[in-house]
LONU-706518 format. One line per 3 residues: for each residue x, y, z of C-alpha. Coordinates in steps of 0.001 Angstrom, whole numbers, plus 500000, padded with zeros to 6 digits. Layout:
BEGIN
X:Y:Z  ...
This chain:
BEGIN
495344:464137:521792  496519:465096:525306  498364:467931:527081
502157:467604:527315  503114:470945:528894  501693:474389:529678
503659:477683:529536  502180:480616:531498  503470:484196:531323
501743:487139:533071  498517:485161:533660  496833:485866:537016
499320:485060:539811  502041:483859:537370  503838:487170:536781
506939:485577:535269  507231:482963:532536  506545:479526:534031
506536:476208:532172  504567:473309:533660  506146:470321:531864
505706:466591:531625  501945:466067:531938  501078:462394:532195
499038:460788:529420  496374:459641:531918  496284:461055:535460
497761:464371:536694  497155:466097:540022  497823:469665:541172
498032:470558:544865  499217:473372:547067  498116:475775:549756
495107:477978:549267  495847:481029:547106  499070:479657:545591
497675:479369:542037  496406:475775:541720  493132:476651:540006
494908:479301:537929  496625:476505:535993  493200:475070:535091
491984:478598:534270  494930:479050:531911  493988:475827:530097
490367:477024:529790  491702:480379:528574  493510:478687:525671
490496:476476:524903  488600:479738:524230  486235:480107:527184
483825:483042:526816  481986:482793:530143  484752:484413:532215
482854:483899:535465  483887:480227:535307  487538:481368:535576
486677:483958:538272  487101:487039:536087  484812:489715:534684
486957:490923:531755  489960:489608:529841  492122:492337:531449
491431:490754:534852  493454:487737:533668  496659:489831:533443
498894:489802:536533  497500:492469:538921  495521:493872:535966
498678:495418:534493  499483:497590:537537  502768:495805:538302
504462:496463:534954  503131:493284:533313  500924:494390:530401
499982:491103:528775  499041:487518:529615  500222:484654:527404
499453:480931:527741  500786:478206:525417  499721:474527:525550
501605:471786:523708  499372:468821:522777  500636:465358:521840
498971:464495:518521  500621:461163:517707  497308:459281:517849
496133:460087:514278  492829:458277:514735  491731:460864:517324
493553:463827:515773  491776:467177:515155  490414:467560:511636
493040:469017:509309  496004:468475:511678  496702:464783:511111
500181:465651:509733  501336:467285:513008  502767:465076:515785
502590:468044:518185  500291:471040:518317  501156:474233:520200
498169:476536:520734  498855:480009:522188  496458:482704:523332
497519:486215:524354  495625:489201:525745  497156:492683:526058
495994:495438:528421  494044:497903:526301  494860:495855:523195
493562:492913:521244  493203:489224:521967  494986:486877:519529
495549:483138:518946  498478:481246:517406  498732:477657:516194
502309:476337:515921  503616:479910:515941  501278:481216:513200
498478:483685:513944  495017:482085:513657  491414:483305:513788
489389:482420:516948  486846:480360:514993  489668:478246:513541
490911:477464:517062  487371:476697:518264  486825:474325:515302
490085:472564:516195  488892:471858:519765  485266:471134:518810
486449:468422:516413  487825:466494:519445  484794:467205:521741
486490:470022:523704  483795:472717:523549  484736:474782:526602
481637:476971:526316  479285:473962:526602  481591:471701:528610
480918:468150:529660  484629:467609:530371  485071:470577:532732
483935:470362:536380  484849:473544:538238  484486:474459:541900
480885:474491:543138  479336:472621:540215  479048:469367:542182
476593:470712:544750  474379:472320:542080  473538:469021:540376
471482:467537:543225  469442:470730:543550  468187:470395:539969
464567:469545:539249  463516:466513:537234  463250:468344:533837
466715:469880:534402  468310:466494:535043  466544:465251:531875
468071:468165:529912  471564:467060:531110  470782:463609:529767
469640:465123:526471  472918:467086:526198  474896:463898:526767
472749:461953:524263  472861:464755:521662  469072:464791:521130
468930:468553:521113  469185:468390:517334  465892:466417:517293
464198:469295:519121  465641:471809:516666  464425:469789:513694
460989:469356:515303  460653:473104:515898  461622:473801:512272
459046:471254:511080  456323:472846:513219  457109:476255:511776
456885:474829:508272  453571:473168:509145  452151:476493:510294
453219:478118:507038  451591:475324:505008  448283:475803:506848
448419:479566:506216  449131:478890:502523  446169:476516:502251
443814:479055:503865  445003:481688:501399  444295:479353:498458
440752:478634:499663  440105:482339:500096  441335:483188:496576
439264:480404:495028  436023:481429:496734  436351:485214:496535
438182:485831:493219  438564:482898:490822  435061:481319:490771
433055:484625:490370  435388:485772:487584  435085:482405:485797
431285:482600:485702  431350:486118:484231  433834:485108:481520
431644:482170:480429  428855:484621:479621  431145:487001:477696
432604:484093:475719  429132:483280:474295  428735:486876:473072
432174:486768:471444  431400:483543:469521  428235:485143:468110
430228:488193:466916  432961:486081:465309  430466:484125:463157
429133:487361:461566  432534:488232:459970  432603:485536:457215
431322:487886:454434  433814:490548:455584  436617:488013:455288
435621:487166:451667  435766:490839:450619  439063:491311:452426
440598:488328:450617  439629:489735:447215  441306:493098:447981
444424:491450:449395  444744:489198:446318  444507:492222:443996
447203:494074:446013  449456:490992:445913  449192:490715:442113
449988:494404:441534  453085:494230:443797  454312:491081:442046
454170:492802:438630  456198:495748:440002  458889:493356:441261
459293:491793:437788  459627:495206:436068  462260:496552:438483
464276:493325:438312  464990:493832:434564  466150:497454:435108
468424:496400:437996  470230:493881:435762  471097:496566:433211
472454:498947:435884  474443:496129:437504  476134:495363:434150
477287:498972:433822  478551:498933:437412  480603:495793:436811
482274:497469:433811  483183:500542:435874  484386:498372:438748
486720:496447:436458  488152:499669:435064  488543:501102:438567
490183:497895:439788  492802:498104:437023  493578:501692:437987
493853:500694:441656  496268:497913:440767  498427:500379:438843
498269:502798:441818  499371:500039:444208  502305:499190:441923
503388:502837:441753  502878:503277:445476  504944:500171:446234
507662:501402:443887  507587:504848:445546  507649:503366:449055
510554:501108:448122  512407:504084:446687  511709:506246:449748
512593:503349:452038  515935:502913:450310  516429:506679:450420
515644:506787:454164  517481:503570:455025  520665:504287:453157
521165:507680:451521  519166:509932:453880  520355:508127:456971
523967:508338:455779  523547:512068:455023  522206:512696:458525
525013:510632:460029  527645:512494:457980  526137:515881:458899
526127:514960:462590  529737:513772:462365  530722:516938:460460
529113:519149:463115  530950:517289:465869  534280:517490:463990
533710:521219:463258  533068:522007:466907  536101:519973:467976
538258:521692:465284  537281:525174:466517  537981:524186:470098
541359:522620:469337  542439:525552:467076  541618:528037:469835
543536:525944:472364  546533:525655:470003  546696:529462:469463
546454:530177:473180  549216:527677:473966  551578:529256:471393
551004:532714:472876  551557:531370:476381  554851:529706:475259
556198:532992:473795  555390:534847:477006  557121:532194:479103
560324:532411:476974  560439:536189:477331  559913:535982:481094
562713:533390:481447  565165:535746:479661  564329:538588:482069
564841:536321:485087  568257:535163:483857  569399:538796:483426
568264:539666:486952  570130:536632:488365  573379:537664:486632
573177:541115:488319  573490:539674:491863  577281:539930:493229
577473:537499:496174  581305:537352:496469  581740:541115:497188
579044:541027:499860  580695:538005:501520  584138:539763:501787
582528:542846:503272  580627:540643:505776  583879:538934:506945
585669:542302:507570  582738:543819:509511  582261:540647:511583
585945:540666:512654  585690:544292:513871  582449:543529:515752
584024:540526:517543  587032:542666:518653  584772:545453:520031
582726:542841:521864  585819:541421:523630  587050:544896:524750
583567:545716:526033  583514:542506:528045  586791:543403:529803
585610:546916:530675  582247:545580:531822  584021:543175:534194
585950:546039:535776  582761:548012:536199  581047:545109:537910
583963:544697:540323  583771:548389:541231  580071:548110:541736
580511:545113:544023  582949:547132:546109  580431:549947:546267
577706:547593:547327  579737:546441:550268  579330:549909:551785
575649:549861:551464  573134:548321:553734  569363:548592:554385
568606:549227:550737  564830:549424:549836  563475:546417:547873
560223:545880:545949  557881:542916:545994  560274:540947:543755
563023:541350:546425  565084:543530:544083  566777:546726:545246
566522:550052:543487  569878:549564:541885  568984:546066:540712
565811:547372:539200  567664:550297:537654  570261:547960:536163
567568:545655:534781  565703:548636:533248  568838:549930:531628
569591:546481:530171  566116:546287:528684  566483:549829:527305
569768:548937:525624  568209:545821:524017  565175:547757:522833
567399:550471:521263  569216:547757:519313  565854:546384:518102
564770:549897:516946  567958:550321:514970  567584:546880:513337
563986:547577:512280  565043:550974:510928  567685:549310:508756
565145:546734:507487  562683:549536:506539  565335:551363:504569
566299:548189:502691  562623:547318:501873  561932:550834:500605
564942:550568:498333  563784:547184:496906  560196:548446:496533
561346:551490:494528  563379:549324:492168  560534:546801:491714
558012:549542:490902  560361:550962:488252  560647:547560:486525
556872:546932:486800  556156:550309:485239  558231:549371:482209
556209:546117:481766  552839:547861:482287  552257:548329:478543
552443:544569:477942  550010:543935:480837  547505:546510:479523
547367:544624:476200  546566:541366:478005  543924:543140:480111
542198:544388:476972  542136:540818:475599  540735:539638:478957
537971:542274:478866  537142:541274:475302  536923:537572:476265
534791:538380:479339  532486:540467:477147  532107:537515:474725
531237:535194:477621  528640:537650:478974  527170:538000:475464
526816:534195:475177  525257:534022:478661  522825:536795:477706
521899:534899:474542  521207:531734:476580  519212:533755:479111
517033:535200:476326  516006:531673:475257  512729:530442:476704
514371:527333:478150  515058:526379:481732  517157:523232:482097
516262:522859:485781  512587:523231:484910  512994:520577:482171
514610:518181:484671  511959:518951:487268  509163:518343:484748
510796:515074:483640  510987:513877:487264  507373:514896:487861
506323:513106:484642  508102:509910:485725  506442:510081:489144
502965:510665:487678  503465:507824:485161  504367:505536:488048
501254:506593:490001  499075:506214:486890  500481:502715:486268
499893:501780:489914  496240:502907:489844  495742:501309:486404
496888:497973:487847  494572:498536:490822  491617:499172:488443
492423:496046:486413  492674:493956:489595  489298:495215:490858
487729:494697:487422  489003:491116:487447  487459:490589:490895
484149:492005:489583  484169:489988:486353  480888:488379:487465
479225:491775:486903  480309:491936:483239  477317:491384:480961
478510:490357:477508  476202:489840:474544  476147:490078:470779
473800:492296:468826  470613:490281:468331  469953:492106:465055
471823:494393:462681  471772:498043:463664  470912:497187:467265
471244:500164:469628  473418:498844:472494  472421:501827:474665
469065:500091:475152  470888:497656:477468  471526:499729:480611
473725:497160:482391  473901:495136:485609  472005:496602:488590
475127:496694:490813  476933:498935:488320  473989:501287:487794
473659:502493:491391  475761:504752:493626  475785:504082:497366
475419:507357:499264  476612:505953:502604  479398:503341:502449
478462:501960:505886  475155:500683:504426  476864:498462:501787
476229:495205:503662  472571:496055:504351  471871:497061:500730
473565:493923:499411  471444:491726:501688  468237:493518:500609
469046:493258:496904  470406:489708:497055  470650:488123:493614
468944:491135:492004  472307:492933:492040  473359:490628:489158
470177:491181:487084  470355:493178:483835  468263:496296:483110
466964:496947:479548  464519:499493:478187  461721:497234:476888
460439:493684:477087  461056:493260:473322  464716:494074:473865
464878:491524:476691  463264:488868:474500  465693:489582:471643
468701:489287:473956  467525:485972:475380  466813:484486:471934
469605:485913:469758  472089:487638:472116  474250:484473:472461
474453:484937:476241  477159:482906:478012  475299:482420:481293
471760:482312:482568  470577:485808:483425  467475:487562:484717
466477:490698:482776  464473:493659:484124  462535:495500:481347
461823:499089:482415  458490:499224:480556  457063:496125:482244
458589:495886:485711  456309:496861:488572  457971:499131:491124
457330:498200:494743  457832:501008:497218  457035:501597:500856
453932:503684:501429  454277:507126:502993  452226:505925:505952
454788:503219:506727  457709:505666:506345  456027:508166:508705
455219:505416:511205  458839:504222:511159  460100:507748:511731
457728:508222:514663  458801:504952:516317  462602:504904:515755
463478:508335:514354  466431:508410:511944  467627:504931:512917
465623:503437:510029  465696:504776:506455  464111:503451:503257
466747:501530:501324  465834:503374:498103  466893:506680:499731
470457:505410:500290  471262:504794:496604  471703:507192:493711
470718:506389:490102  469625:507901:486787  465994:508978:486576
465218:506537:483740  466211:503629:486054  463732:504560:488809
461374:501602:488238  464207:499069:488340  465739:500527:491511
462344:500637:493225  461841:497012:492244  465183:496085:493885
465281:498372:496964  461829:499927:497255  460188:497599:499767
462701:497530:502666  464272:499612:505426  467937:499896:506443
468298:500014:510255  471264:500971:512409  470960:498074:514866
469060:494869:515581  466591:496437:518062  465510:499027:515496
465109:496299:512857  462930:494197:515179  460744:497210:516048
460160:498150:512410  459740:494593:511079  457255:493354:513643
455297:496591:514059  451619:496186:513040  451649:499651:511427
454793:498957:509371  455579:495232:508966  458297:495721:506327
461523:493871:505537  464545:495293:507359  468321:494857:507153
470853:496028:509745  474176:497667:508946  475842:494359:509965
473903:492471:507276  471192:490761:509394  467858:490477:507534
464452:490493:509289  461305:489255:507549  457791:490120:508857
456920:486440:508397  459255:485697:511340  462463:484532:509666
465861:486035:510455  469007:485689:508322  472480:486627:509532
475437:485349:511462  479128:485811:510838  480056:488485:508324
481960:487739:505130  485750:487849:505363  485983:489402:501874
484603:492871:500999  481064:493094:499669  480265:493605:495985
479128:497210:496597  482326:497960:498583  484412:496638:495723
482439:498725:493231  483000:501789:495413  486733:501008:495537
486736:500561:491733  485074:503952:491242  487593:505651:493530
490500:503884:491786  489221:504943:488342  488994:508564:489518
492570:508406:490827  493765:506849:487568  492017:509500:485444
493521:512288:487595  497077:510950:487274  496573:510178:483568
495477:513771:482868  498534:514998:484788  500740:512747:482629
499239:514176:479402  499679:517746:480671  503296:517145:481743
504115:515444:478441  502849:518510:476583  504998:520791:478737
508088:518600:478242  507490:518479:474478  507161:522289:474363
510487:522659:476187  512187:520067:473929  511586:522310:470879
513879:524962:472444  516362:522389:473718  518356:522126:470445
518998:525885:470218  519899:525924:473900  522430:523091:473389
524080:524962:470495  524389:528175:472508  525667:526201:475488
528467:524716:473379  529472:528195:472159  529496:529426:475744
531696:526496:476830  534254:527321:474100  534368:530979:475112
534656:530123:478799  537531:527774:477959  539317:530544:475984
538784:532954:478895  540320:530484:481373  543380:530014:479132
543822:533815:478877  543608:534189:482645  546302:531520:483077
548483:533389:480564  548058:536689:482445  548835:534987:485757
552057:533501:484293  553270:536804:482662  556366:538667:484025
554357:541832:484675  551908:539945:486857  554738:538350:488817
556367:541778:489297  553074:543181:490528  552804:540261:492958
556393:540991:494114  555538:544701:494657  552498:543703:496670
554588:541309:498783  557228:544021:499445  554554:546547:500379
553079:544078:502842  556544:543371:504367  557209:547143:504626
553960:547706:506454  554831:544925:508934  558384:546354:509499
556996:549873:510093  554486:548509:512593  557285:546657:514423
559459:549846:514481  556650:551940:515976  556002:549340:518673
559727:549233:519587  559908:553079:519808  556931:553129:522163
558602:550517:524387  561933:552442:524321  560243:555672:525486
558567:553796:528319  561868:552257:529459  563675:555640:529386
561035:557067:531716  561453:554103:534073  565278:554559:534148
564996:558279:534966  562529:557560:537738  564749:554885:539259
567883:557114:539039  566046:559855:540866  564992:557472:543620
568595:556176:544015  570043:559719:544269  567748:560601:547123
568445:557415:549076  570650:557552:552247  572435:560912:552786
574681:559405:555495  576188:556893:553093  577425:559468:550609
580780:560108:552293  581523:556367:552702  580954:555545:549071
582194:558753:547458  585588:557373:546558  584022:554139:545315
581590:556030:543218  584364:557946:541500  585981:554679:540655
582723:553253:539380  582087:556377:537327  585440:556022:535669
584760:552386:534860  581311:553231:533625  582742:555979:531407
585177:553508:529870  582399:550939:529523  580222:553486:527780
582897:554309:525246  583575:550660:524510  579876:549959:524363
579328:552666:521803  582170:551240:519762  580665:547735:520034
577193:548968:519069  578598:550718:515992  580347:547489:514975
577198:545431:515594  575119:547924:513606  577518:547644:510657
577352:543815:510973  573551:543843:511001  573432:546013:507881
575759:543682:506001  573837:540611:507275  570478:542022:506124
571973:542876:502747  573420:539341:502315  570159:537673:503388
568168:539841:500967  570584:539065:498137  570449:535306:498883
566648:535349:498981  566548:537155:495646  568951:534671:494083
566961:531705:495428  563674:533196:494241  565077:533948:490773
566535:530437:490492  563211:528863:491446  561349:531070:488957
563808:530110:486191  563405:526411:487054  559600:526749:486986
559812:528623:483691  561915:525793:482159  559380:523157:483260
556477:525265:481973  558205:525874:478628  558891:522149:478148
555305:521292:478978  553945:524013:476683  556190:522865:473813
554798:519334:474097  551216:520639:474304  551708:522952:471291
553092:520083:469169  550269:517748:470273  547633:520411:469619
549097:521129:466178  548908:517433:465251  545318:517176:466487
544272:520251:464507  545805:518788:461366  543998:515479:461875
540649:517216:462507  541046:519344:459363  541701:516244:457264
538681:514470:458791  536465:517524:458180  537456:517746:454502
536900:513994:454006  533400:514217:455560  532564:517211:453357
533448:515257:450193  531313:512260:451284  528435:514603:452119
528525:516225:448667  528316:512798:446975  525326:511720:449124
523546:515027:448393  523772:514281:444668  522255:510819:445210
519376:512392:447216  518609:514878:444436  518450:512058:441875
516128:510010:444072  513829:513012:444706  513390:513579:440916
512358:509948:440364  509864:510037:443260  508344:513294:441886
507666:511613:438494  505948:508655:440199  503850:511005:442359
502659:512913:439264  501570:509692:437559  499720:508608:440734
497853:511944:440853  496678:511471:437268  495434:507968:438038
493661:509239:441160  491830:511895:439121  490629:509198:436685
489478:507039:439619  487510:510011:440989  485698:510423:437625
484805:506729:437605  483565:507085:441158  481235:509908:440166
479749:507801:437353  479382:504864:439728  477575:507020:442317
475060:508079:439658  474412:504443:438781  474200:503550:442481
471622:506301:443012  469551:504980:440118  469978:501418:441391
468967:502425:444922  465717:503897:443581  465008:500690:441673
465904:498586:444705  463704:500763:446886  460721:500245:444560
461538:496561:444288  461979:496270:448042  458702:498042:448718
456924:495659:446380  458792:492701:447850  458008:493812:451405
454389:494144:450448  454362:490643:448957  456235:489187:451945
454020:491012:454406  450897:489779:452687  452219:486214:452577
453123:486385:456245  449837:487902:457378  447678:485774:455050
448980:482221:454643  446023:481336:452400  447663:483299:449520
450135:480452:448833  447357:477970:448166  445056:480279:446141
447470:482604:444256  447096:480391:441150  443474:481583:440860
444266:485314:441117  442825:487116:438029  441343:483954:436486
437832:484363:435006  435029:482547:436773  436749:482482:440155
436334:484546:443331  439340:486598:442162  438115:487672:438689
439304:491301:438270  437078:491786:435155  433768:490642:436565
434252:492442:439852  435761:495934:439910  438601:496072:442518
437963:499745:443338  434277:499165:444093  435185:496100:446142
437550:498274:448273  434657:500656:449022  432412:497746:450011
435138:496401:452283  435484:499749:454078  431748:499896:454771
431627:496304:456005  434624:496868:458326  432974:499986:459820
429856:497995:460639  431899:495146:462044  433932:497497:464234
430809:499101:465640  429626:495660:466741  433079:494907:468190
432825:497774:470706  430116:495926:472574  432068:492714:473159
435247:491687:474987  437762:490551:472341  440134:489097:474921
437505:486941:476539  438864:483659:475123  442347:484212:476499
440955:485552:479756  438691:482533:480134  441561:480111:479422
443797:481989:481857  441188:482018:484623  440460:478343:484103
444232:477621:484204  444595:479581:487450  441701:477648:488960
443325:474323:488027  446749:475504:489326  445363:476615:492682
443474:473336:493026  446718:471449:492354  448640:473662:494826
446026:472946:497485  446464:469203:496908  450271:469532:497157
450046:471578:500379  447794:468958:501920  450282:466219:501020
453165:468291:502456  451245:468868:505671  450687:465145:506094
454399:464455:505384  455504:466999:507978  453209:465554:510618
454669:462147:509853  458255:463539:510184  457400:465083:513564
456082:461771:514793  459263:460020:513580  461481:462622:515312
459609:462150:518582  460040:458387:518351  463770:458669:517529
464278:461058:520419  462454:458714:522794  464510:455697:521635
467829:457560:521914  466952:458948:525342  465893:455531:526545
469216:453989:525459  471134:456860:527051  469072:456568:530263
469781:452855:530530  473527:453271:529869  473935:456272:532230
471821:454543:534903  474102:451517:534747  477306:453592:534935
475779:455829:537631  475090:452879:539900  478481:451304:539170
480478:454463:539899  478523:455333:543045  478888:451822:544444
482636:452038:543727  482984:455356:545533  480674:454343:548408
480608:450567:548794  477306:449007:549906  475179:451574:548129
473467:451914:544796  471913:454811:542867  469766:455277:539789
467745:457792:537788  463976:457190:537836  460951:459139:536496
458799:461021:538992  455872:459062:540365  453026:458772:537835
455154:460072:534922  457447:458654:532232  461178:459246:531783
460326:461719:528967  458766:464053:531574  461872:464164:533798
464241:462125:535996  464994:462093:539699  467984:460706:541641
467238:457829:544000  469746:456260:546472  469679:452975:548357
471830:451835:551289  471748:448089:551139  468159:447242:550135
466606:450352:551654  465822:453217:549237  465973:456692:550716
462835:458782:550457  464766:462030:550035  468332:463098:549308
468210:465399:552354  468790:462256:554441  472340:462045:553009
475350:463729:554550  477302:466428:552715  480056:464026:551674
477536:461450:550458  475713:464097:548424  479015:465169:546850
479866:461575:545941  476362:461103:544496  476608:464258:542354
480134:463382:541218  479001:459880:540252  476163:461263:538139
478448:463717:536344  481100:461067:535680  478428:458699:534349
477271:461369:531924  480890:462002:530900  481509:458307:530390
478619:458081:527911  480581:460155:525374  484255:460277:526575
486421:463323:525841  490239:463235:525411  490791:465562:528407
488930:466045:531712  489531:468934:534131  488351:468587:537769
488750:471428:540262  488529:470283:543926  485693:467867:543333
486721:466059:546553  486443:469140:548780  483683:467643:550935
485062:464063:551012  487253:462202:553445  490507:460418:552597
489049:456991:551828  486422:458336:549448  489034:460491:547788
491144:457402:547154  488092:455668:545689  487673:458552:543218
491300:458206:542090  490907:454451:541571  487590:454969:539789
489147:457432:537328  491838:454937:536413  489306:452136:536054
486567:453824:534023  488519:456316:531834  491475:454412:530334
491641:456540:527149  491320:460038:528638  493711:462433:530351
492657:463800:533777  494002:467066:535259  492728:467287:538843
493176:470006:541466  493003:468551:544962  494179:469226:548510
493925:465619:549651  496554:462929:549480  493978:460280:548721
493455:461916:545346  496938:462949:544239  498591:459762:545545
496742:457967:542739  498078:460415:540170  500993:459473:537891
502375:463067:538005  501935:465558:540838  502438:469332:540506
502820:471441:543670  502223:475203:543693  503627:477722:546143
503612:481500:546510  507020:483239:546591  507363:487047:546727
503839:487543:545419  504369:485191:542424  503152:481620:541935
505731:478875:541289  505267:475217:540281  507346:472091:540942
506784:468661:539413  507054:465259:541120  506725:461993:539245
505118:459040:541091  504998:455363:540159  504600:454896:536426
501170:454161:535093  500524:450430:534666  499090:451077:531220
502371:452712:530195  504419:449893:531765  502563:447376:529643
503398:449382:526534  507064:449814:527661  506911:453550:527076
507560:454929:530559  509833:458004:530097  510937:460193:533111
509691:463773:532876  512355:466112:531467  515046:463446:531832
514997:463485:535729  514852:460476:537988  511471:459406:539338
510183:461174:542439  512751:463975:542049  511166:467475:542188
511709:469754:539217  511590:473458:539978  509962:475413:537179
C-alpha cells in the first residue's frame, strides 16, 4: 500500500483546496523556500494517519491546524489521502477487496473531528486499526523522522539506545508478560502464607477439640439401644392400627363411588340432551339471524330510505306545481302590459316635433350670424380693453359666461322633464303593486311558517346532547392516541426483546407452588436513582445482575431440581445469603477524604425492603466515585481499602488490579431497563387515554342516531324553505316591488342632478351680472363712437333672443317626446325579456313537474312492495320465535333436573371426602412410618404374632408408650451435655485440613512454574535482542559506510557490561576507532544518527517512510549518498522526503515544489527519470497524463 495523491483544503497554509497528485511508488521529494508549506504536506499526512501528539506537527490544538485558526473565513481543515491497494498481500486487514483506499480526516473550528473511509464516516479506532495492520502507527512511529529527531539520537544514553532496539525487535511484550508473571508470583506467595496461618491458628486447634467431643458422642449413642427397642414396638403398633383403618375406609369408598357413577351416567344423558337442544336452538337462531332477521332489517332500512325519499320528492313536486301556476299568471300580466304600449303614435309625434325644432335652429343660426357681424363691427371701435390672466377681455368672458348659463338652463329643463316622467311611472307602478299585495302577503305567511318550522327543527337538534364537531374532534384525538400507544407498545416490545436474557422462565416444581416466592432477576428488582451511575453499578454487580432471587433455600433447591430451567443460573436465597456492607467507619472516612465524590453503591439503588439482603450482597461492599482520582484515593486508603467504580465504568480493586478501557458502544443493561420502564409508563398513559376517549366516543354514538334523524328532517324543511323563497322571488308582485324600488332610486338620482344644475345656474347668473356691470363702466370716451353700433347690435340681439326662445321651445318639445319614446322602448324591451324568461321558466318547470310526478309514483310503488315483503318476513319471525321458546322451556326443565342430581352428587362427594380424608390420614401415617423407619418392611410380618417382640397380648401397648416416654426423657437429659453435630463437624474440619494442604501443594507447584516461565521469558528476550543487535549492527555499519565512505560504525555494550545492560555507538575512520563522538563534525554526527535510525527501520520495513529535512546539516555529496542509499536498501517502501538540497531530490522519481502566493501555499509537480524498478516492470506511467519533466500546477 502506498500514497497516490493528497488533497488538502484549509489545512495550515493551504487555505484553498489543493491536490498533490502522482506520488511515485518508491521515492518522492518535496522542496521549496522556507515557510512555503513543505513540512505542512508531511503534517497533513500525519494528520490523516491519526497523530495525537500535536507537537510533532507544530501545533498545540486541532484548531491550530485550520488556516489562520479560522480568522480568515476558513472554518475547517480537510485532508484526503488516496492509497494504492493493488498489492493484496500487503493490504490492510478487511480491505483486500478495495484496489484504492481514500481516507479523509476533517476538523471544524469549535466542532468535532471526524474520519471517512471511501466516503463513509468511520470511527477513529477503525482508522487506527487500518493503519496499525500495515505497521503505520503514527503515535509510536518508526517510519516517521521529523525535524530535530536526528540530533537527539546521539545524545541518548546506553539504556535508551537499548530501548530503541527493543522497540524495533518487539521485545516489549516479553517485559509485559514478565511483569504480569511477577505479580502473579507475589499473589501466590501471599496465598501460601494465608494457608499456613489458617492451618496453624484455626484448623489444627479445632480438630483436636472435636476429637475429644467425638468420643463423648460415641458413648452417648451406645446407651440408646434399649430406647430404640421400645420405640420400635410403639411404631409397629401404630402402623398396624393405621393399616386396619385403611382397609375399612376402602370398602366404604367403593360403595359411594358406585352411586356416583350412576348419577354421573344419568347427568351425562341429560347433558347430551341439553347439547342437542342447544344445537337445535342455535341452528334455528342462526338461520333466523342469517336469513329472516337480516332480511327484515335490510327491508326496514330500505323502507326508511324510500319513505324519506318519497316525502322529499312529494314536497318538491308540490312546490314545483305551485311555482308553475304562479309563472303562468305572471306571463299573462306581462303580455297585457306589452299590448298597452302604442309605439306608432309616439313615432309620428316625434317626427313632427323634430321638424319644427330643425327649422327654429336654422332661423336662429341666421340671426346669430348677423349679431356676430354687428359685434365685430363694434369691436373695431374698441381698443385697450382689460383682459384677465387667460388673455380674455371682459366681453369675451361675459359671452362665455352667458353661453355656459344657456347650456345649464337647458340641462335644468331636461332634468325637470325626466323627474316628471319618473314620478308618473312610479305612481302607476305603485298602484299595480298595491293590487298584487294580497297575493304577496299570502306567500309571506307561508314563508314565515316555513322559517318557523326550520327554527323548530334547529331548536330540536340544539336540545340534543350531541356535538358533531366534538365527536369528530374526539375521533381524531382517539386515532392520535392509538397511534402513540401503538408506537410505545412497539418500543416496549423491542426493549423487551433486547432484554430477553433477563427473562427467568421456569415451571412449577410442585403442584400448588406459589410463584410469588420467586422474586425475579436482580437487574429487574432494582431502581437506579441516578442514571449517570448506570455504568458504575453494572461494573460493581457484574454477573450478579443476572442472578435470581428467591425467598428460601428450599425454594432454590426445588427450582434447580424440578423447575426445568433452560439455562444455568445462580440463585440467591434470601434466608441464607449473607449481606456484605461497608462499615460506618469506612463510609465516614471516605466522606472525610473525598466528600460527596464517593457514595456507597447500595445508596444509589432503590428496592423493596424484603430484598435488602440480596441487594446488600450485590452492591453492599463497594463505592461509586465521580472520577479516577477519587477512586484511587478511596481504594488504596489504609482506613478504607474498598472496591470502587468510576462513573465511566473503571473498576479499582484494593489488591492492585484495575479494569477499564474503552466504553461499550451499546447502552448498558441498567440503561435499557430504565428506558423500558419509561416506555412502559408512556404506553400505560396513552393506553388509558385511549380507553377514556373510546368511552366518550361510545357515549356520543348513542345520541348520534337521533341526531341523524333530526338532521334529515331539518334538511327537508330547509329545502322546502329554499323552494318557497325562489317562488316568492319569481312572483309578479315581487318583480313589481323591485321595479318600484328601481324607479325610486332613479328618481332620487334625477332630483340630485336637478338640484346640482340649479346651483350651477344661480352661480352663472351672478357671474353674468357682475361682468355686465364691469363692461358698462368701462371707457366713457368710447360711448359716442360705438353708440350707433350698439343700437345695431341691440336690434340683432333682440331678434336673436326671439329666435332663440323659439328654438328652445322647439328643443324642449323634442326632448319631451324623445324621453317619452325612450321610456316606452325600454318598457317594451323589459316586458319582452320578462315574457321570454317566463316562457323558458315555464317550459323548465313543466319538465320538472312531469319528472317529479313520475319519481313520486315510482317511489310509492317501491314503498308498497317493501311493506308487503316486510309483513311476510315478520310472520316468519313470529313462527321462529314460538319454536325457540318451546325449546328453551324444555332446556330449563332439563337444567332443573341436572341441578337436583348435582345436589345429590355433592352429598356423596362430601361423604366420600370424609372417607378419603380418614383413609389418607391412615395412609399418610403408614407412608410416613415406612419412610422414617425402613425396618418396618422387613419385620411387619411379625407384628402382633405371639412369642415375638411385637406381641400385643403379652405386652400392653399403652404401658409400653409410658415406658418409652420416660426413657426418652432420660435420654434427652443426657443429650444436653454432648455435641450432636460433632461427627459432621469433625468430618468437615478434617476435610478442610486436607483441602488446605492440597491447595498449599498446588500453590507451591504454581510458584515453581511461574519462576520457570520468567526464566524462559528472559532467555527468549535475550536471544531476540541478540539477533536484532547483530542484524542492526550489520545494517548500521553498511549504511554508514555507504553515506561516508572509508568509515565504519557499530553498537557495542559499555565497558565491563553486556549488551543487555545497554549499547553505545562507536565509530572508526579507517582502522582507528574514535574514543568519543564529540570528535565528529556536525555533518558526520547527522550521518551517524541517520544511519542508526535507517538501520532500525530496515529491521522491520514499513510501506511508507516520511523524512523531514534529515539532510539539513549535510553537504551535497553526502545528500546524494542518502538518496542512493534509500533506493538501494528500501526497494519495497515508499519514501516522502522534504529537502532543500539538490543532492537529495535529484535522486527522487517525483519532485514537488512549494511556493507562497498571496499568503497561500501552492504546489507544482515535476517528474524526473522513471524509476529503474518500474522500467523493468514496464509500468512507467506519466503523472496525470503529462509529459516527463513538465511542471503541473496544482
